[in-house]
C-alpha positions in Angstrom: 66.9 100.0 114.9 70.0 102.3 115.3 72.8 100.7 114.8 75.5 103.2 116.5 79.5 103.3 116.4 82.9 104.9 116.4 84.4 105.7 113.8 89.0 105.4 114.3 90.4 107.5 112.0 94.5 108.1 111.0 96.4 109.9 109.4 95.9 107.6 106.1 92.9 104.7 106.7 89.6 104.5 109.4 88.0 101.9 111.1 84.7 101.1 111.9 84.5 98.9 115.8 81.8 96.7 115.6 81.0 93.8 117.9 82.2 90.8 116.6 78.0 89.2 118.4 76.8 91.3 116.3 78.6 90.2 113.1 78.0 87.4 113.0 74.2 87.7 113.9 74.1 89.3 110.5 76.0 86.8 108.9 78.7 89.1 108.2 81.8 87.3 109.5 82.7 84.8 105.8 82.6 88.4 104.0 85.0 90.2 106.4 88.2 90.8 104.8 92.0 89.9 106.5 92.2 94.0 105.9 90.2 94.5 109.0 91.3 94.4 112.2 90.3 92.5 115.8 90.8 92.2 119.3 89.1 90.8 122.1 85.2 90.7 121.3 85.7 94.1 118.9 85.9 94.1 115.0 87.7 97.3 114.2 86.2 96.3 109.8 88.2 99.0 107.1 86.8 101.3 105.8 87.3 101.0 101.6 85.6 97.7 101.4 84.0 95.6 104.7 82.6 99.1 106.4 81.0 99.6 102.8 79.4 95.9 103.9 77.6 96.2 107.5 76.2 99.7 106.2 74.2 98.0 103.1 73.1 95.4 105.4 72.1 97.2 108.2 70.1 99.7 105.6 68.8 96.1 103.5 66.7 95.1 107.4 65.5 98.5 107.8 67.9 99.8 110.3 70.4 102.9 110.1 73.3 103.4 110.8 75.6 106.3 113.0 78.5 106.2 113.8 81.0 109.0 116.0 84.3 109.7 115.6 87.6 109.7 117.0 90.3 110.7 114.9 93.5 110.5 115.9 96.4 113.0 114.2 99.3 110.2 113.1 99.2 106.2 113.4 96.6 104.6 114.9 97.2 101.7 117.5 94.5 100.1 115.7 97.4 99.3 112.5 98.8 97.2 115.6 95.7 94.2 116.3 96.1 91.5 114.8 94.2 90.6 111.1 90.6 89.9 110.4 90.2 86.4 110.3 87.3 83.9 110.9 87.5 80.8 113.0 86.8 78.4 111.0 83.8 77.3 113.1 82.5 81.3 112.3 82.5 79.9 108.5 81.4 76.5 108.8 77.1 77.2 108.2 78.1 79.4 104.8 80.1 76.4 102.3 78.9 78.7 99.5 82.0 81.6 100.2 82.3 83.3 97.2 86.2 81.9 96.3 86.8 86.1 95.4 87.0 87.1 98.5 89.8 87.9 99.7 88.9 86.1 104.1 88.5 82.5 101.7 91.6 83.0 99.7 92.6 82.4 104.1 95.4 85.2 103.7 98.6 85.3 105.7 97.9 86.6 109.7 101.2 88.7 109.9 100.8 92.1 110.1 104.3 93.1 109.0 102.2 92.3 105.4 99.7 94.8 106.2 100.0 97.5 103.5 97.4 99.6 104.4 
């Protein structure tokens, strides 16, 4: 199986657009950090950590990963989306979520506190 997604980038960062349902089916929602964003049914995985976790999971299941690039010159509108936050019902099935993970520390969802 090959998954194909779009990698959105601006001058300082990048995010892979992945359907939330796909992350749920892979069992990853409880592991995605608040450095990723969400809008509607799409999660924008930040490139430094969450994107790597996603790719490693796909490859561990025998899948392949492909992406197309959608660069923006300056400031991506993705930075204005809501910070990712798994719903309690999405993480309830994972009671052993690692406490060292940022998502488990219940980060603020305020966009103004974001630095990356």
